[in-house]
C-alpha positions in Angstrom: 75.9 28.2 -1.0 75.8 29.9 2.4 73.3 32.4 1.1 70.9 29.6 0.0 71.4 27.9 3.4 70.5 31.1 5.2 67.3 31.4 3.1 66.3 27.7 3.8 67.0 27.6 7.5 64.1 30.0 8.5 61.7 27.8 6.5 62.9 24.6 8.2 62.6 26.3 11.6 59.1 27.4 10.8 58.2 23.9 9.7 59.7 22.5 12.9 57.6 24.8 15.0 54.5 23.8 13.0 55.3 20.2 13.6 55.8 20.3 17.4 53.2 22.9 18.3 49.8 21.4 19.2 46.5 23.0 18.2 44.7 24.6 21.2 42.8 27.4 19.5 39.3 26.3 20.5 37.4 24.4 23.3 36.7 20.9 22.3 33.5 20.7 24.5 31.6 23.9 24.3 28.4 24.1 26.4 25.0 25.3 25.1 22.8 26.6 27.9 19.3 27.7 28.0 16.1 28.2 30.0 12.8 26.4 30.3 9.5 28.0 31.4 9.1 28.6 35.1 6.7 26.3 37.1 4.2 28.3 39.2 4.1 26.5 42.5 5.2 26.9 46.1 5.5 23.2 46.6 8.9 21.6 47.2 10.2 19.6 44.3 11.4 16.1 45.0 12.7 15.1 41.6 12.9 16.2 37.9 13.7 14.0 34.9 13.1 13.3 31.2 10.3 10.7 31.0 9.6 9.5 27.4 11.4 12.6 26.2 9.4 15.1 28.2 10.7 17.1 31.2 8.8 16.0 34.3 8.7 17.7 37.7 7.5 15.8 40.8 6.5 17.0 44.3 5.3 14.9 47.1 1.7 14.9 45.9 1.7 16.6 42.5 3.4 16.1 39.1 3.8 18.3 36.1 5.1 17.8 32.6 6.3 20.3 30.0 4.0 20.4 27.0 5.2 19.5 23.5 5.9 23.2 22.6 8.0 23.6 25.8 6.1 26.8 26.6 4.1 25.7 29.7 3.9 23.1 32.4 0.8 20.9 32.7 -0.4 18.9 35.7 -0.5 15.1 35.1 -2.4 12.5 37.2 -1.4 9.1 38.5 -3.6 6.0 38.2 -6.0 5.4 41.0 -4.6 3.2 43.8 -1.0 4.5 43.5 -0.1 5.6 47.0 3.6 6.1 46.8 5.7 9.3 47.2 8.8 9.8 44.9 12.1 10.3 46.6 14.1 10.8 43.4 14.0 9.6 39.7 16.5 7.3 38.1 16.9 8.6 34.5 18.5 6.1 32.2 18.1 7.9 29.0 15.4 5.7 27.4 13.8 4.6 30.7 12.9 6.4 34.0 12.3 4.9 37.4 11.0 6.5 40.6 12.4 5.7 44.0 9.3 5.3 46.1 8.6 5.6 49.8 5.8 4.0 51.8 5.5 7.1 54.1 6.9 10.6 54.0 9.9 9.5 56.0 12.1 9.7 52.9 13.1 6.0 53.4 13.1 4.3 50.0 11.2 1.0 50.0 10.7 0.3 46.3 11.1 1.3 42.6 8.5 1.9 39.9 8.9 2.3 36.2 7.5 5.6 34.9 5.7 6.1 31.6 3.7 9.0 30.3 0.4 8.3 28.5 -1.1 11.6 27.6 -1.8 13.4 30.8 -1.5 10.3 33.0 1.7 9.2 34.6 1.8 5.4 34.8 3.6 3.5 37.6 4.8 0.0 37.1 6.1 -1.3 40.4 9.0 -3.7 40.8 9.6 -6.0 43.7 10.2 -4.2 47.0 13.7 -3.6 48.1 15.2 -6.3 50.4 15.4 -3.6 53.1 14.5 0.1 53.3 17.3 2.5 52.4 18.0 6.0 53.7 19.6 8.7 51.4 19.1 6.4 48.4 20.4 7.1 44.9 19.7 5.2 41.8 21.2 4.5 38.3 20.1 2.4 35.3 22.1 1.1 32.3 22.4 -2.1 30.3 19.0 -3.3 31.6 20.4 -3.2 35.2 18.9 -1.0 37.9 21.2 -0.1 40.8 20.2 1.5 44.1 22.7 2.6 46.7 21.9 3.9 50.2 22.3 3.3 53.9 20.5 0.5 55.8 18.7 0.9 59.1 22.0 0.4 61.0 23.8 3.0 58.8 25.7 0.4 56.8 26.4 1.0 53.1 24.3 -1.0 50.7 24.3 -1.5 46.9 21.4 -3.4 45.4 20.9 -4.5 41.7 18.1 -5.8 39.6 17.9 -7.0 36.0 14.9 -5.2 34.5 14.6 -7.4 31.4 13.8 -10.7 33.1 10.3 -12.2 33.5 10.6 -12.3 37.3 13.2 -9.7 38.4 14.8 -10.1 41.8 17.0 -7.8 43.8 20.6 -9.0 44.6 22.9 -7.6 47.2 26.2 -6.4 45.8 27.7 -5.3 49.1 28.4 -1.8 50.4 31.4 0.4 49.6 34.4 0.3 51.9 34.5 3.1 54.6 30.8 3.7 54.5 29.4 7.2 54.3 26.3 8.8 52.8 26.0 8.5 49.0 25.5 11.8 47.2 25.2 10.4 43.6 25.2 7.1 41.7 26.2 6.8 38.0 26.1 3.6 35.9 28.7 3.8 33.1 30.9 1.4 31.1 29.7 -1.8 32.9 30.5 -0.2 36.3 28.8 1.8 39.0 30.3 5.0 40.4 29.3 6.4 43.7 30.3 9.6 45.4 30.3 9.5 49.2 30.2 12.4 51.6 33.2 12.9 53.8 32.2 13.3 57.5 35.1 15.8 57.9 33.4 18.1 55.4 36.3 18.0 52.9 36.2 16.7 49.3 34.1 13.7 48.7 35.3 10.2 47.8 34.6 8.6 44.4 34.4 4.8 44.3 33.8 2.3 41.5 32.2 -1.1 41.5 32.2 -3.7 38.7 31.6 -7.4 38.7 35.3 -8.3 37.9 37.2 -6.2 40.5 34.6 -5.3 43.1 35.0 -1.9 44.9 38.0 0.4 44.2 38.8 4.0 45.1 38.9 6.4 42.2 40.2 9.4 44.0 38.6 12.5 45.4 36.0 14.8 43.9 37.4 18.4 43.5 34.7 19.8 45.7 31.3 18.6 46.9 28.8 17.0 44.5 25.3 18.5 44.5 23.2 15.6 45.8 21.7 13.6 42.9 23.5 15.5 40.2 25.5 12.6 38.8 24.5 11.5 35.3 26.1 9.3 32.6 27.4 11.2 29.6 28.5 9.6 26.4 30.2 6.2 26.5 32.9 6.9 29.2 32.0 10.0 31.2 29.9 11.1 34.1 28.6 14.7 34.5 28.3 16.4 37.9 27.5 19.7 39.5 30.4 20.3 41.8 30.5 23.1 44.4 33.9 24.3 45.6 34.9 27.6 47.3 31.4 29.0 46.8 31.4 28.3 43.1 29.2 25.7 41.3 30.7 24.2 38.2 29.7 21.6 35.6 32.4 19.0 35.6 33.0 15.7 33.8 34.7 12.6 35.2 36.4 10.5 32.6 35.9 6.9 33.9 38.9 5.5 31.9 41.6 8.0 32.7 40.1 9.0 36.1 40.5 12.7 35.3 38.2 15.6 36.2 37.6 18.5 33.8 35.6 21.6 34.2 33.2 22.6 31.4 32.8 26.2 30.2 29.5 28.0 30.4 26.6 27.8 32.8 27.2 27.5 36.6 23.9 27.4 38.4 23.5 28.2 42.1 20.9 27.1 44.7 19.9 24.0 42.7 17.1 22.0 44.3 16.9 19.1 41.8 18.7 17.9 38.6 17.9 15.6 35.8 19.6 14.2 32.7 19.3 16.2 29.5 20.3 15.2 26.0 24.2 15.2 26.3 23.9 17.2 29.4 21.8 18.2 32.5 18.9 20.3 33.5 18.1 21.7 36.9 15.5 23.4 39.0 16.0 26.5 41.2 13.6 28.1 43.7 13.1 31.8 43.1 13.8 34.2 46.0 10.0 34.7 46.7 9.3 31.0 46.9 6.3 31.2 44.5 7.8 29.6 41.4 10.6 27.3 40.2 13.0 28.3 37.4 14.6 25.7 35.1 17.8 25.8 33.1 19.8 23.3 31.1 23.3 22.8 29.7 24.2 20.6 26.8 27.7 19.6 25.8 28.3 20.0 22.1 30.7 18.5 19.7 33.0 20.8 17.7 34.0 19.9 14.2 37.8 20.3 13.5 37.7 20.8 9.8 40.6 19.6 7.7 42.8 22.3 6.2 44.1 22.7 2.7 47.4 20.9 3.2 45.6 18.0 4.8 43.3 17.7 1.7 46.3 17.9 -0.6 48.0 15.0 1.2 44.8 12.8 1.1 44.2 13.5 -2.6 47.8 12.7 -3.5 47.5 9.4 -1.6 44.2 8.5 -3.3 45.6 9.5 -6.7 48.7 7.3 -6.1 46.5 4.3 -5.3 44.4 4.7 -8.5 47.6 5.3 -10.5 49.0 1.9 -9.4 45.7 0.3 -10.5 45.9 2.0 -13.9 49.5 1.0 -14.3 48.7 -2.7 -13.9 45.6 -2.4 -16.0 47.6 -1.1 -18.9 50.4 -3.6 -18.3 48.6 -6.9 -17.7 46.5 -8.9 -20.1 42.9 -9.1 -19.0 42.3 -12.6 -20.5 44.5 -14.4 -17.9 42.7 -15.7 -14.8 46.1 -16.5 -13.2 47.3 -12.9 -13.7 44.1 -11.3 -12.3 43.5 -13.7 -9.4 47.0 -14.6 -8.3 49.3 -12.1 -9.9 50.7 -14.5 -12.5 52.3 -16.3 -9.5 55.2 -13.9 -9.8 55.0 -11.9 -6.5 58.3 -11.8 -4.5 57.9 -13.3 -1.0 58.8 -10.1 0.8 56.1 -8.1 -1.0 53.6 -10.9 -0.4 54.5 -11.0 3.3 54.1 -7.2 3.7 50.8 -7.5 1.9 49.7 -10.3 4.3 50.4 -7.9 7.2 48.6 -5.0 5.5 45.6 -7.1 4.8 45.5 -8.4 8.4 45.9 -4.8 9.6 42.6 -3.0 8.8 41.0 0.1 10.1 40.0 -2.0 13.1 43.7 -2.1 14.0 44.3 1.6 13.3 41.3 2.9 15.2 39.6 0.2 17.3 42.8 -1.3 18.8 44.2 2.0 20.0 40.7 2.7 21.5 40.7 -0.7 23.2 44.2 -0.2 24.6 43.2 3.3 25.7 40.1 1.8 27.5 41.8 -1.4 28.9 45.4 -2.6 28.5 47.5 -4.8 26.2 45.9 -8.2 27.0 44.6 -8.6 23.4 48.2 -8.2 22.1 48.8 -11.7 23.6 47.0 -13.0 20.6 49.6 -11.6 18.2 52.5 -13.1 20.2 51.0 -16.5 20.3 49.9 -16.3 16.6 53.5 -15.9 15.5 54.2 -19.3 16.9 51.2 -20.7 15.1 52.4 -19.1 11.8 55.8 -20.9 12.1 53.9 -24.2 12.0 51.8 -23.0 9.1 54.9 -22.0 7.1 56.5 -25.4 7.5 53.5 -27.8 7.2 50.4 -26.2 5.7 51.5 -23.7 3.1 53.7 -26.1 1.1 50.9 -28.6 0.9 48.4 -26.1 -0.6 51.0 -24.2 -2.7 51.8 -27.4 -4.6 48.2 -27.8 -5.7 48.4 -24.5 -7.8 45.0 -23.3 -6.5 43.3 -20.0 -7.1 40.5 -20.6 -4.6 41.5 -22.4 -1.4 38.1 -23.9 -1.4 39.1 -26.0 -4.5 41.0 -28.1 -1.9 37.7 -29.0 -0.2 36.3 -30.2 -3.5 39.3 -32.4 -4.2 39.4 -33.7 -0.6 35.7 -34.1 0.0 33.0 -33.1 -2.5 32.0 -30.1 -4.8 29.0 -29.4 -2.5 31.4 -28.9 0.5 33.5 -26.5 -1.6 30.5 -24.4 -2.5 29.0 -24.4 1.0 32.2 -23.3 2.6 32.9 -20.7 -0.1 29.4 -19.2 0.3 29.8 -19.0 4.1 33.2 -17.3 3.6 31.7 -14.8 1.2 28.9 -14.0 3.7 31.4 -13.7 6.6 33.7 -11.4 4.7 30.9 -9.1 3.5 28.9 -9.2 6.7 31.5 -9.1 9.4 34.6 -7.5 7.9 33.9 -5.2 4.9 31.1 -3.3 6.5 32.9 -2.7 9.8 36.2 -1.9 8.1 34.5 0.8 6.0 32.3 2.1 8.7 34.8 2.4 11.5 37.1 5.0 10.0 34.2 6.8 8.4 32.4 7.2 11.7 35.5 8.3 13.6 36.6 10.8 10.9 33.1 12.1 10.4 32.6 12.6 14.2 35.8 14.7 14.4 36.3 16.5 11.1 32.7 17.0 10.0 33.2 14.9 6.8 29.9 13.1 6.5 29.9 9.4 7.2 28.4 8.6 3.8 31.1 10.7 2.0 33.9 9.0 3.9 32.5 5.6 3.1 32.1 6.6 -0.6 35.6 8.0 -0.8 37.2 4.8 0.5 34.8 2.4 -1.1 34.7 3.9 -4.6 38.5 4.5 -4.9 39.2 0.9 -3.6 36.7 -0.6 -6.0 38.3 1.4 -8.8 42.0 0.3 -8.4 41.1 -3.2 -7.3 39.0 -4.1 -10.3 41.4 -2.3 -12.7 44.7 -3.8 -11.5 43.8 -7.2 -10.1 46.0 -9.0 -7.5 49.2 -7.2 -8.5 47.6 -3.8 -7.9 46.2 -5.0 -4.6 49.6 -6.3 -3.3 51.7 -3.3 -4.4 49.1 -0.8 -3.0 49.2 -2.8 0.2 53.0 -2.4 0.2 52.7 1.4 -0.1 49.9 1.6 2.4 51.9 -0.2 5.2 54.5 2.6 5.1 51.8 5.3 5.1 50.2 3.6 8.1 53.4 3.2 10.1 54.7 6.6 9.2 51.6 8.3 10.7 51.4 6.0 13.7 55.0 6.4 14.7 54.8 10.2 14.3 51.7 10.3 16.6 53.5 8.3 19.3 56.5 10.5 19.2 54.4 13.6 19.2 52.5 12.5 22.3 55.7 11.5 24.2 57.3 14.9 23.4 54.3 16.7 24.9 54.1 14.5 28.1 55.8 15.9 31.2 58.9 13.8 31.8 59.2 12.5 28.2 59.9 8.8 27.7 60.5 8.0 31.4 57.4 10.0 32.4 55.3 8.2 29.8 56.3 4.7 31.0 56.0 5.7 34.7 52.4 6.9 34.1 51.5 3.9 32.0 52.9 1.3 34.4 51.3 3.0 37.4 47.9 2.4 35.9 48.7 -1.1 34.6 48.1 0.0 31.0 50.8 -2.3 29.7 49.5 -5.4 31.4 50.0 -8.2 28.8 49.5 -11.7 30.2 46.5 -12.9 32.1 46.9 -16.6 33.2 43.4 -17.0 34.7 41.5 -20.1 33.6 38.4 -18.2 32.5 37.1 -18.3 29.0 34.7 -15.4 29.8 37.8 -13.2 29.8 40.6 -12.4 27.4 43.3 -14.7 28.9 46.5 -16.4 27.7 44.8 -19.8 27.7 41.9 -18.5 25.7 44.3 -17.0 23.1 46.2 -20.3 22.9 42.9 -22.1 22.3 42.0 -19.5 19.7 45.3 -19.6 17.8 45.4 -23.4 17.8 42.0 -23.5 16.0 42.1 -20.1 14.1 45.7 -20.3 12.8 47.4 -23.6 13.3 44.6 -26.0 12.2 42.6 -23.8 9.9 44.8 -21.1 8.3 43.7 -22.0 4.8 40.2 -21.0 5.6 41.1 -17.3 4.9 41.1 -16.8 1.1 42.2 -13.2 1.6 45.5 -14.3 3.1 46.0 -17.5 1.2 45.6 -15.7 -2.2 48.8 -13.8 -1.5 50.6 -16.9 -0.6 49.4 -18.6 -3.7 50.7 -15.6 -5.7 54.3 -16.3 -4.9 56.8 -17.9 -7.3 57.4 -21.2 -5.6 56.6 -23.4 -2.5 59.8 -22.1 -0.8 58.8 -18.5 -1.4 55.3 -19.1 -0.2 56.7 -20.3 3.2 59.0 -17.3 3.3 56.1 -14.9 2.8 54.5 -16.3 6.0 57.8 -15.9 7.9 57.8 -12.3 6.7 54.3 -11.8 7.9 55.2 -13.2 11.3 58.3 -11.0 11.5 56.2 -7.8 11.0 53.2 -8.8 13.1 54.9 -8.3 16.6 56.4 -4.9 16.1 53.3 -3.8 14.2 51.1 -4.9 17.1 53.2 -3.1 19.7 52.9 0.1 17.6 49.1 0.1 17.6 48.7 -0.8 21.3 51.3 1.8 22.2 49.2 4.5 20.5 46.3 3.6 22.8 48.5 3.7 25.9 50.1 7.0 24.8 46.6 8.5 24.3 45.7 7.4 27.9 48.7 9.1 29.4 48.1 12.3 27.3 44.5 12.7 28.1 45.0 11.9 31.8 47.2 14.9 31.8 45.0 17.0 29.5 41.4 16.0 30.3 40.1 19.3 29.0 41.2 18.3 25.5 38.6 15.5 25.3 35.0 15.8 24.2 32.9 13.7 26.6 30.1 13.1 24.0 32.3 11.3 21.5 32.5 7.5 21.4 35.6 5.7 22.6 36.4 4.6 19.1 36.9 8.3 18.2 39.7 8.9 20.7 42.6 8.5 18.2 40.9 10.5 15.4 40.1 13.2 17.9 43.7 13.5 18.8 44.7 13.5 15.1 42.4 16.3 14.2 42.7 18.4 17.4 46.4 18.2 18.3 48.5 17.5 15.2 49.7 20.1 12.8 48.4 20.7 9.3 49.7 18.2 6.8 50.5 15.6 9.4 46.8 15.4 10.2 46.2 14.7 6.5 49.0 12.1 6.5 47.5 10.1 9.4 44.0 10.3 8.0 45.5 9.0 4.8 46.9 6.2 7.0 43.5 5.5 8.4 42.2 5.3 4.8 45.1 3.1 3.9 44.4 0.7 6.8 40.8 0.4 5.6 41.5 0.3 1.9 44.3 -2.3 2.0 42.0 -4.8 3.7 39.0 -3.8 1.7 40.8 -4.2 -1.6 42.1 -7.6 -0.5 38.6 -8.8 0.4 37.0 -7.4 -2.8 39.6 -9.2 -4.9 39.3 -12.5 -2.9 35.5 -12.5 -2.8 35.3 -11.8 -6.6 37.8 -14.6 -7.1 35.6 -17.0 -5.1 32.5 -15.9 -6.9 34.2 -16.5 -10.3 36.2 -19.6 -9.6 33.9 -21.4 -7.2 30.5 -20.5 -8.7 30.7 -19.0 -12.2 33.2 -21.5 -13.5 31.4 -24.4 -11.8 27.8 -23.5 -12.8 28.2 -21.9 -16.3 28.9 -24.1 -19.4 32.1 -23.5 -21.3 33.5 -20.6 -19.3 36.5 -18.8 -20.8 39.3 -17.0 -19.0 38.2 -13.7 -20.4 34.6 -14.2 -19.3 35.8 -15.4 -15.8 37.9 -12.2 -15.3 35.0 -10.0 -16.5 32.6 -11.8 -14.1 35.1 -11.3 -11.3 35.3 -7.5 -12.1 31.5 -7.2 -12.0 31.4 -9.2 -8.8 34.0 -7.0 -7.3 32.0 -3.9 -8.1 28.8 -5.4 -6.7 30.6 -6.6 -3.5 32.1 -3.2 -2.9 28.7 -1.5 -3.4 27.0 -3.9 -0.9 29.8 -3.2 1.6 29.2 0.5 1.2 25.5 0.0 1.8 26.0 -2.1 5.0 28.5 0.5 6.3 26.0 3.3 5.9 23.4 1.0 7.7 25.8 0.5 10.6 25.9 4.3 11.0 22.4 4.2 12.3 23.3 2.3 15.5 25.2 3.3 18.6 28.0 0.7 19.1 30.2 0.8 22.1 33.2 -1.0 20.6 33.5 -1.9 16.9 36.5 -4.1 17.8 34.3 -6.3 19.9 31.5 -6.3 17.2 34.0 -7.4 14.5 35.4 -10.3 16.4 31.9 -11.4 17.5 30.5 -11.4 14.0 33.6 -13.1 12.6 33.2 -15.9 15.2 29.5 -16.3 14.5 29.8 -16.3 10.7 33.3 -17.5 10.0 34.0 -20.6 12.2 31.5 -23.1 10.8 33.4 -24.0 7.6 36.9 -23.5 8.9 37.1 -26.9 10.7 36.7 -28.6 7.3 40.3 -27.8 6.5 41.5 -29.5 9.7 39.5 -32.6 9.0 40.8 -32.6 5.5 44.5 -32.0 6.1 45.1 -33.7 9.5 42.8 -36.7 9.2 42.3 -39.5 6.7 39.0 -40.7 8.0 36.8 -37.6 7.5 34.4 -37.7 4.7 31.9 -35.4 2.9 28.7 -36.2 4.8 30.4 -36.0 8.2 32.0 -32.6 7.3 28.7 -31.2 6.2 27.1 -32.3 9.5 30.0 -30.7 11.4 29.6 -27.4 9.6 25.9 -27.1 10.2 26.0 -28.3 13.9 28.9 -25.9 14.7 27.0 -22.9 13.4 23.9 -23.7 15.4 25.8 -24.5 18.6 27.9 -21.3 18.4 24.7 -19.3 18.1 23.5 -21.0 21.3 26.7 -19.9 23.0 26.2 -16.4 21.7 22.6 -16.3 22.8 23.3 -17.3 26.4 26.7 -15.4 26.6 28.5 -18.6 27.7 32.0 -17.3 26.8 33.9 -14.2 25.9 33.0 -13.2 22.3 36.7 -13.4 21.3 36.4 -17.2 21.5 33.3 -17.8 19.4 35.5 -18.5 16.4 37.7 -21.1 18.1 34.7 -22.8 19.7 32.9 -22.9 16.3 35.9 -24.5 14.7 36.4 -27.0 17.5 32.8 -28.0 17.3 33.1 -28.5 13.6 36.1 -30.7 14.0 34.8 -32.9 16.8 31.2 -33.3 15.4 32.5 -33.6 11.8 34.9 -36.4 12.7 32.4 -38.3 14.9 29.8 -38.0 12.2 32.3 -39.2 9.6 32.6 -42.5 11.5 29.0 -43.2 10.7 29.8 -43.2 6.9 32.2 -45.2 4.8 35.8 -44.0 4.8 37.1 -42.2 1.6 37.9 -44.8 -1.0 40.1 -42.7 -3.3 43.8 -41.9 -2.8 44.5 -38.9 -0.5 48.1 -38.6 -1.5 49.2 -34.9 -1.4 46.0 -33.8 0.3 47.0 -34.4 3.9 50.1 -33.6 6.0 50.9 -37.3 5.4 51.8 -36.3 1.9 54.1 -39.3 1.1 51.4 -41.9 1.9 48.6 -43.1 -0.3 45.5 -44.7 1.1 
């Protein structure tokens, strides 16, 4: 016995070391540097930039562009009548703007849009600045041009102009506190960052301005910024050339964590001008003889952290287990029963249904986008979970028993009984479009993008792996397979998530106390915002959202209701909702805690981030770069599980709607066997459409998929939801009024979206509210329902 123990202990010790040791074998942000052809001129350069994808160099009275082969510089001309001298170029990636002067006094008086047309440089002048600025710097992002400089009296000035309006006008933002000459200006993440020279000659200050908080100090630059060298990089970084102790370094500033990191590679000296390069920077240097100008560039690259053999074993075991569950129920269940395929034969225990409710509600958006949102901001969105639990209590007591007694398979059957078959089909069609358009595609694309960005697994392959395996076990096993795979997937998700949190805390200086101290100091756990402002994610907005999205319209979600309808009795249906509520709060804290832990970790280890990656890739980057072999595979399996649990639920629910609400209503003499077969075919088609949309999403650069998902859900999913409120909570609503309410709410919500009247998180609640109000008022213009409504409203004991 002791001999066996002595042989096992070394293996356990090695496993422990493997578990707690992070991977730091390679740089996560290598820099590729190179040279461009020299420009033969003795003239002094004023600015360089990429204009329409071509490197451009400008002197006071001359301009050159690099030819298409990048082998020689060619002189370009300006249109006749252009008498402005450039004092710098604002390079916004897709657009470039010249800071112009009326004289050679280097006092900026205006801005002009630059475009290359052959060998001619076109200037499109904007309105003149409200006042001339000395030492001006510019930045452009999100259709907003910002110019910072010093006024005639030496006061700091920041001016902004919306470039996409018909009559653009400059607005005064106000200067930064403490004054000082600006050395760079960067627009990044809806904010403007300015570095300011210190009169004492020490390290420069870095300040941030945004519309919500105004000016704030962001610490000191670790040296002196080369004037004009600040450029946006990726979604949340700024790239600078910083000189300290005689050495010039390429450095990044992470705008979320506020941490500086030095990049490896090129360190140019005696730079006379800089411009933005693709994922990097290029610069100009005067040669010693003064007869030509040399150009170099540096580009930050993304490394691929390939999965290792044990990671693949874990992922394959997980995928095989999911398909195995589907095959088990395929062999066990009869395929001729619609009740068995759609609602699990109404035999699911409440605790399994409740866990499945949580798994369905916790998609890849929760596993990736919520940690990214918490990393970027704080816990304000978690308020929605806390308030939603209160709403679920009402649902469990009043709403669920009403619908469970009707023995529905499609919750939209209720709308036919209460109103009219056309209302049922309209609402069901809108639900199908919303689920496919706003949920399935994002749920598939989000983990595929994040995993592909980090591990090198192609987006298409990631989408196919998740999509095909989910289609397979969902169409094979029906609702029982969906619910029991959900049950397993919850444990896979939480196992990986909790390990990641523990791993981060172990590797943070100070452990748990150090973690909480760092998080609280940066207000990363801020939860409640009581401002009365629907353009922000506030408590009152969440109360408004939960009232309409949960309390009044919970039955709108066929995906959730199908689990409740699968339970054994009315009592167990209510208990499944209580189980869902009990898991929601601790589950929400786990995912938001991951984001906060990532913030604290990367604030201490900024060199372990890659500045070119999107914010949504933060957690997958940590998984692939820091966690040991095997554990990485487990958490990626957890990401797959988060996506697949929701995806399988949607496929099953949409195929149910397609079969019950359309096939059985439109086809003569449908049989249960044919209905199940149609649902299986519909499930395959829906899954394939979702795969196609996910691949399409990969062609776009999206800042936050969490924001996109809630925006699309609000625009597509709110119009029909108010019909349930009108049906369950009123006795006066009728079919014509409800139809008018649905159509009007969709149109008016699109207007709110177009003019950006409120925060996107509240589109859904506003759409539902509009449907309820307009639908009820429109119903007053038509006769009241003549038939009995007993059992169809919360006034179940009364007949009309």
